[in-house]
N, C-alpha and C positions, 0 to 999 in steps of 0.2 A: 582356147586354151590349149598348150601343149601336151602333151602327153607327159614329160617329164613333171611336169610341174601337178599335170593329176595324179601321175605316182607317189608323188612328194605330200599332197593332200591327203590321200588314202590312207598312208601308211601313218602320218599323224594324228588322222582323227582315229585308226585302231587302236594306233599303240599309246593317244592320250584318254583314252575310254579305259583301256586295257591297265596303265598304270594309277586307275583308282585305288584299285583292289590290292596287288603287293603288301603296299607297303600297312593297310589301315590290317593288312591278316601278321605281319609283322610284329605291329606294334600290338593288335590284341593278342596274340601270341606269349609277349612279357606279360602281358597282364594276368591271364589263365594260369601262366606257372607260380606269380604270386600267391593266388589266390590260392592252388592247390596246395603249396607249402604252408601255410596258414592253416588250410586246412589239415593238414599230416599233425602241426605243430598244438594246435589248438583243441582239434574235436571239437570246433564248436562249429554248428549245422550251419550258419548263416553264409560260410566260404563255401561248403558244398552249395547252396542254393545258388551264390553268385557264379559258381563255376557252371553249373549245370545252365545257368542263364544265358553267359555270354558263349558258352560254346555253339547254342545255337545259331547265334549271330556270328562265329567265326565261320561254322560252317558254310554259310549263305555266302559270306564273303570270297573264302577258299574257293567256293565253286565257280563263283563269277569271275575271279582272276583266272584259273584252269580253262575254264571258258574261252574267254578273250585271249588269251597268250597265245592257244594252239593257230590262232587266226592267224599272227607273226609269224611263226614259222612259213605255211604256205605261201605269205608274202614274200617273204626271202625266193621264192621260183616261180611264183605270178609275175611279180613287178620289179623284183630285182635279182634277175636271173645275170646278168654281168658281174654284180657283186657275189655272187652265190660263186658264180667259174673263179675269179681272180681268189677270192680268200678261203672259200669252201675248207681246202687245204689248215687253215687255221683256225677260224672261226667255226668250224664245223665240231672241229674235236673237243671246245669249250662248250657247246652245247650237247656235245655226244654224253661229255664227265659230269652235265648237267641231270640228265637224265640216268645215267647208272648210279651216280653217288648220293643226289638228293632224290629225287622222284622215289627211290627204291626205298630211301628210309621213310619219307611222308607216307607212301600208300602204305608200307608195312602194320602204320602204326594209328593211320587216320581212321580206321573204323573204328578200334579200339578207342578212341579219344570222342568221336562223335556220338557212337551206337552205347559204351559200356559205361554210362556215368549210371546207372541202376543196377549193372552186374560188376563192378569193378568198385573196388576199396578205396577209399584215397592214395596211399601208394602207388597202386597198379594205375589209376587213372591218370596220377603227376607225370609218372614215368612216361605212359603212351604220350600225353600231352607234350612233355619236354623232346619226346624223340620227334614228333611233327615239328616243334618249333625250330629245333636244332634242324630238319631236313629243309625247312622252307628258308632258314634263315643261309643255309648252305646253298640252297636253289641261286637264294639273290646273289651269294657271292660269284658263282661263277658266271651270271649274268652281267653283274658290273664287271667282273674281269673282261667279259666278251667286249661291252661296249668300254672299257678303257684301252686296251690296245686300239681300238677306234681311234682313239683320242692321240695315243701316245704307241705308235705300232713300234713293237723291237720284237727281236726272236723268230727273224724272218728273210729270208731271197727271194727274190723274183727270177723265175726262172720261164724259157719261152719251151712248152712241150708240146708244139704244134698247131696247139689251136689258141694260139696266144700268148700272151704273158698270163703267170699266176705266181701266186704267192705261196712258199711253201717254208714249215714251220722248221727251225732247225735249233731251237731251244725250247723247251715247254717252260722252264720257268722264266724263260725272259718276256713269252708270252703274257704266260700268268701274271707276275708280278712286276707289269710296266710302273713305271713312275707316277701313272695316274691311280694305279689301282687300290693302293688304301686310302689314298686320301679321298677321295671317291668314295669306298666301300664305306670308312665311315662317315660320313655326309649324308649317303643314301639310308643308313640304318637309324643312324640319329633323326634325321626326317620322319624314318617308318615309325619309332618308336611315340613323334608327336602325334603321327596321325591317328594312331591306335588309343594312345592312352584321351588324345583329344573327344574319340568318340565314347569311351569312356565319361568321360566329364559332361560331354553333352545328355547324355543318357542319364546321368544323375542329378544333375542340374536340372533338369526335366522332372522328374519325379518330384524335386523340393520343391518345383514352382508350382505343381501340380497337388501338392500335400501327402504324395503317394510313395509307399514303401520308404517310408524317411529315413528307418537306421538303415537298411538295406543301399542307397543312394548317397550316404552320409558314407559310408566305408567305399562306397567306388570311388569315391572324390578322395579319400584318404590316401588308399593306394596310387590314383592315378596321377595327382595334382603335384607330388613331388618330383615323381617319373620325368613331366612334362615339363616343369620348372626348370631342372638340371637340364635336360638336352633340350630345351629352348636358350640356354645361357652357354649353353657348350657349343653349340650351331651357330651362335655369333661371334662369340670368343676364339674358339678352337677349331673345330672344324672348317667352317665356312671361309676362315682365314687360309686354312692350308691348301683349299682348294685352289683360293684365289691366288697365293705364290706358285702352284705348278702351273698354273695356267699362263701367269707372270712368264716363267723360265720356257714351256713349252709351245704354246699358241699365242704369241703376244697380239696377233690380229684379234683373235677371239677378246682378248681382256680390252684392247684399244676398243672395240665396239661395245662391250657391255658399259664402258665410260663414256664414249662417245669421244674418245680422244683421238683427234685429227694428226696435229704434230705430235713428233717428242717432246716430253716439256718436264723440267725439273721443277721439283716442291709438286708433284701432279697434284691436284684434288681430287674429290668423292663425291658425286652428286648425289645428294640424298632425295630430290626430285628434279625433272627438268624435260628438254626437249633437244634430241638430237636431230639435227636438219642435215642429211647428206647431198643434199642439192646446194647448199650454201657451205656445208661441210663447217659449222659451228654448232657449238652444244651450247643453252642454255638453263637457267637455274638455279635453284639453291645447293649450295657444295659447302665442304668442308675442306680447308686450303690444306694439302701437302697430305693428306690422308692416304690418296693412293698409292704414293711413293714408301708410305712406311708401311701398311699392309704388305705389299709382295714385296720390299728389299728391308724393312725393320731401319731404314734411313729416311727421315724427311726430306732430304734435299736431294734423292736419287732420279735420276730420267727414268721414262717412262716409254716405251717406243709407243708412239703414232701410227694410226694407219697406214698415212703414207709413206712412212719409211718401214713397215713391217711386209707390205705385200702388194701387188699390183690393185688397180683400182677393180680389176674383172675377178679377184680371189677375193675379195671386200664379201663379208656376209650381208645382211638384210639388218644395215646399224639403227635405222630407226623401231626396228622391232625387236632387236637384239637388247638397246638401253632399257626399253620400254618392261621388259619381260623379267630383264636382271634387277631393274631398282624394285618392280611390283617382290618378286621373292625378299630381298636383303630387308625391306621396309614391312614385310608381312613377319620375318623373322626377329627382326628389334623389336613389335608388336607383341609376340608370342611372349619374348622375354620379361617383356609389361607387365602383359595380363598374367604369366607366371609369377612375377616377385609381388605383385599385387595381390593376389588370390590369397598365396600363401601368407602373407602379412595380416588378411583378414581372419585366415583360417588359426593362427596362430596368435593372435589377438582377442581371449577371449571367446573362440570360436564363432565371432561374429560374423563370417562366410556364410553361414548358411541363413542369415536373415539379410543380406544384400542381394534383393533383386535383380536390380541391376547389373550387378554382377554375373549372376547366375544365369541372365538372360546371354553375355557375352561368352559364357562357357559354353551353352547352348548351339551358339552359333559358330563354335571354334572348329567342328571339324569340315564346315566348308571353308574356313580358311586356310587350315593347315593343308585340304586339298589340293586349292589353290596356290598357294608356296609351292607346293611339291610338282604340279604343274608346271608350275612357271618356270623352278629350278631345272626341269629336265627339257624345256623349252629354250631355256639360254645354252643349256651343253650342245643340244641338236640346233639349231638353229645357226649359234654361233660358230659353230663349225663347217658351215658353210663356205663354200663352195666343194666341199672337201668330205667325202664318206665315209675315207679313210686318210685320215689327216696328211696331207703331202704325199699321198699315195697314188688314189685311186679318189678321181670327181665322180660327183651324184649324176652326170651325164652320163658317161662311161658305167656307170653300175646298174642303171637299168632295164628292164626287157627289150630289147629292139623291135620286137616282133608285136608286141600287142597295143593297141589301136587306142585313139583318145575316148573312141565311143565306145568299146568294151572297159574301157577305167570310169568313164560317166555312169555306165550302166551296176558295176560293182562298189562306187560310190551311194550312188542311192539305192541301191539294197543295205548296206550297212550302215545308214543312216536310220531308214525305216527299222531293219533287225533291234540296231542298238536301243532305238528309241521305245521299241515294246520291252526288250532283254528290262532295260534302266527302271522301266513303270513297273514291272513285276519284281524287280530287285527290291524298290522302295516299297510297295507294298507289305511285301513279305518280312520286312524289316520292319515298319511300323507296326507291322500286325506281332509280331516277338516281343517289340518294347512297347505295344500297348498292353500286352499280356500281362509282362512282368516277369521276376524271378517265381520259379514255382515254390508252393508251400510246403511240398514234401516232392522226396525224390522217388517218384514213382511207385509213392506209396510203400518201399520198402527202407526200413530203420537203417540208417548209416552204420549202426553198429554190428550188423547182420551181413556187413556186404565184404566181400573179402579181401585182404590187403596184399596179397602175393600171390605169385602163380602156384606156389607152392599148397597153398589153403584151397584153388580152385581141384586142383588135381586129387587130394585130401578129400573135400565133400564128393567128387566125383567116385573116387575108390568107395564110401561108406554108404553111397547110393546105389552102387551096385550089391555091395554087400546086402 
C-alpha cells in the first residue's frame, strides 16, 4: 500500500475517533445551561443535582476531545507537510484564532465549572458554564470555517515565493465567510445538539428501565426530548437541505457522487436505499422521482449535473463509498425525526412515554445512532471532496509529506490503533462508573442556600473571615 493511502487511513482514523467527542460536549453544554437556568429560576435542588451529575460527564467528554484533537494538529506537519506549506498562511490563521479567542475563554472558566459546584452558587456556576459552552461553540465555529474554506476556497491568492507556490490570504472576511461556512456551521451545530441530547435521553431512559432515580430521569427526558425532536426536524427540513443546495452549486461532482448520478438528468431522483456501481456506471435502488432536482433547485424538472459532465474520471471520488455513507446519514436523520415525533406524542398523551419499554430501549440506543450519523456526515463531506484536499486548488497527493515512508506510517497507524483502543476502553469504563453511581443525593454536604451567588458575595465572605 502506498504512503498516500496510508496517510489518508491514519488521518481518517484519528479524525473519526476525535469527532466522537466535540459534538457530544457541545450538545451536553446546551443541556447544562438549561439545567442551570432552571436551578436559578426555581431553586429546586433537583436541578442542581442534575447539573453536578452531568458536569462530570461533560468533563470526561471534554478531556477526551482535547486529548484527541491535539493529534490532528501534529499530523498537519508529520503527514501533510505539503498541505501545511501551501495553505499555512490561510489555514494557520484560523487555527490561531481558535486558540486565542476560544481556548482562552474555555480555559478561563473550565475549572470553575468542573470543580466549583460545591463552592459556587447557582448564578455563578451558570455564568461559568455558559462561558465554557460559548467558548466551545466558538472553537467549533473556527474549525468549521477552516474546513469550509477547504470546501469552497476564497479570499486568497497563490504566489511563488521561491519554495514553490503558496496560498496567501487577501481577505480575512472572505476566508472566514465562504459560501459553505454558514450552512455547514448550522448543520454541525444542530448535529451536535442531537448527539448531546441523545446521550441525556439514553441515560434517562436507562434509569427508567432500571427503576432508578425515576423523577430525575423523567426530568432529563423532559429537557432533552424537545430539543432532540425539534433539532432532528430542522436537520431534515432546513439545515441538511441548505447544505445540499450549496454542494449542488459549488461541488457538483460531490453531489453527483452522493446520489450516484453518472449522467446529467432532468427531474433527477433521490435514492432512499440503493447501490452505485462505478464499474458499470449505474445506480439501482428505491428512489423518489424528481426529489433531487427539487431539493437542489426548488424545481422538479431542473437538470442536475452528472459525474461525466462535471469532471474527468480521475477527479471522481470513490462513488460507491460516498453514496453509501451519504444515504446512511440521511436515513438516520429521518429516523431521528420519527423517533422524536413518536416519543413526544407518547409524552404528551397522558405521559405514557414512561411506560413504553420498547421506546425507552430505542432512546437508550439513540446515542450510538446519532454518533454514527455524525461520522457518516463527516465522511460524506471529506470522501466526497477527493481527490482534492482544497477543492480544485490542491490535491491530496500534492499535500502529503514526501519524506515519510510507508513503513513509518504503518508503525504510527498500529500505535494509534492500540492507544485509541485503550483510551476508549478507559473512557467507557469511567462513563459507565459515573452513570451507575447516578446523580448525587447532596452537593458535597453543603446546603444550596449557603453557596455564594456572586463574586461579590465571595469577597464579602472572605473579608468577614479576615476580620
